[in-house]
C-alpha positions in Angstrom: 209.5 161.3 205.7 206.4 159.6 207.4 205.3 160.4 211.1 204.6 156.9 212.0 208.2 155.8 212.9 211.9 155.3 212.5 214.0 153.3 210.2 217.5 151.9 209.9 219.6 153.1 207.0 223.2 151.2 206.4 226.0 153.6 206.8 229.6 152.8 206.6 229.9 149.3 207.9 228.5 148.5 211.3 227.4 152.0 212.0 223.5 152.5 211.3 221.4 155.7 211.1 217.8 155.6 212.3 215.9 158.4 210.6 212.1 159.3 210.2 210.8 156.4 208.0 207.8 154.3 208.4 209.3 150.9 209.8 212.0 152.8 211.9 210.4 152.5 215.4 209.7 148.8 214.5 213.4 148.5 213.3 214.7 150.1 216.7 212.5 147.8 218.6 213.8 144.5 216.9 217.3 145.8 217.6 216.1 146.2 221.2 214.9 142.5 221.2 218.2 141.4 219.5 220.1 143.0 222.2 217.9 142.6 225.3 220.0 139.8 226.9 223.1 142.0 226.5 221.2 145.1 228.1 220.1 143.0 231.2 223.6 141.7 231.6 225.5 145.1 231.3 222.8 146.8 233.6 222.8 143.7 236.2 226.4 144.4 236.6 225.9 148.2 237.4 222.9 147.9 239.7 224.0 144.6 241.2 220.6 143.3 240.9 219.0 141.2 238.1 215.4 142.3 239.0 216.4 146.1 238.8 218.1 145.3 235.5 215.1 143.6 234.2 212.9 146.5 235.2 215.4 149.1 233.7 215.5 147.1 230.3 211.8 147.0 230.4 211.8 150.8 230.9 214.0 151.0 227.8 211.3 149.3 225.7 208.5 151.7 227.0 210.5 154.6 226.0 211.2 153.3 222.3 207.7 152.3 222.0 206.8 156.0 222.7 209.5 157.6 220.6 208.3 160.7 218.7 209.3 161.0 215.2 211.7 163.9 214.4 215.2 162.8 215.5 217.8 161.0 213.7 219.9 158.4 215.6 223.2 157.9 214.4 224.3 154.8 216.5 220.9 152.8 217.4 223.1 150.4 219.5 225.0 153.1 221.5 221.6 154.8 221.7 220.0 151.8 223.6 222.9 152.0 226.0 222.7 155.6 226.7 219.0 155.7 227.2 219.4 152.9 229.6 222.2 154.6 231.4 220.0 157.8 231.6 217.1 155.9 233.0 219.4 154.1 235.5 220.8 157.4 236.8 217.5 158.8 237.1 216.3 156.0 239.1 219.3 156.3 241.3 219.0 160.0 241.8 215.2 159.4 242.6 216.2 156.6 245.5 218.8 158.8 246.9 216.1 161.7 247.1 213.7 159.4 248.5 216.4 158.0 251.1 217.3 161.5 252.2 213.5 162.5 252.5 212.9 159.5 254.7 216.0 159.7 256.8 215.1 163.5 257.4 211.7 162.3 258.4 212.8 159.7 260.8 215.3 162.2 262.5 212.3 164.4 263.1 210.3 161.8 264.6 213.1 160.1 266.8 214.1 161.2 270.1 217.7 161.0 271.0 219.8 161.1 274.2 223.2 161.3 273.3 224.0 159.1 270.6 221.4 156.7 271.6 217.7 156.5 270.1 214.9 156.8 272.7 211.6 155.0 271.8 208.5 157.2 272.2 206.7 154.0 273.1 205.9 153.4 276.8 208.0 151.0 278.6 206.6 147.5 279.3 206.2 148.7 283.0 203.9 151.5 282.1 201.9 149.5 279.5 201.2 146.7 282.2 200.2 149.5 284.8 197.9 151.1 282.0 196.2 147.8 281.4 195.7 147.3 285.0 194.1 150.8 285.6 192.0 150.1 282.7 191.0 146.7 284.2 190.1 148.6 287.6 188.1 151.2 285.7 186.2 148.6 283.6 185.4 146.9 286.9 184.3 150.1 288.5 182.0 150.8 285.7 180.1 147.4 286.1 179.3 148.8 289.7 177.4 151.9 288.3 173.6 151.5 287.2 173.0 150.6 283.6 171.8 154.1 282.8 174.8 155.7 284.4 177.3 153.4 282.5 175.5 154.1 279.0 175.7 157.9 279.7 179.5 157.5 280.6 180.4 155.4 277.9 178.5 157.5 275.2 180.3 160.6 276.6 183.8 159.4 277.3 184.2 156.7 274.9 182.2 157.7 272.0 183.0 161.4 272.2 179.3 162.5 272.4 178.5 165.8 273.9 176.1 166.2 276.8 173.3 167.4 274.5 174.1 164.5 272.1 173.8 161.9 274.8 170.5 163.3 276.1 169.1 163.4 272.8 170.3 159.7 272.2 168.9 158.4 275.3 165.7 160.7 275.5 166.7 162.3 278.6 167.4 165.9 279.9 170.8 167.5 279.7 170.8 167.9 283.3 170.0 164.2 283.9 173.2 163.5 281.6 175.3 165.9 283.9 173.9 164.2 287.1 174.9 160.5 285.6 178.3 161.9 284.6 178.9 163.4 288.1 177.9 160.2 289.8 180.2 158.1 287.6 183.2 160.4 288.0 182.7 160.4 291.9 182.3 156.8 292.0 185.5 156.3 289.9 187.5 158.6 291.9 186.6 156.8 295.0 187.5 153.4 293.3 190.5 154.1 291.5 194.0 154.9 293.2 
């Protein structure tokens, strides 16, 4: 017996046995190619999707091409259908686990009031009001001196600390603090 593949041997009429022979894997793949259309039809009915059936039948081929020598297959045709059914069940179980996991995540991320889902997104009115406040803030910032604007933008928008702003602009830390106090005082006076 060779370690390179599987072979077919005729046994009692239509029943064939696949054992460890050199051309066995090639013979099993030849049977697969012969039965491929039937396999696709069979799994299309079960999966209700020609595309999913094609993918599954391709997975059968991948499994056949990577078979390890060592087993004897009594009925190669039945083996093809059993292999496909096992792959189909694995796929369906995986999809069920994924759907359950995704549903649990969605439930943990969704707020509900009674049976109704409540969006965590701001309402249209809140979004418009926020845009208006941002417009007022931008306008109020343009009224500041250029240096105060730079300090404010670097600290508030770029997230830099006072010492980092001071180093970037070549000014003292206390100058940064004075610019920030002036900017905040001006914005508080201008914004409602």
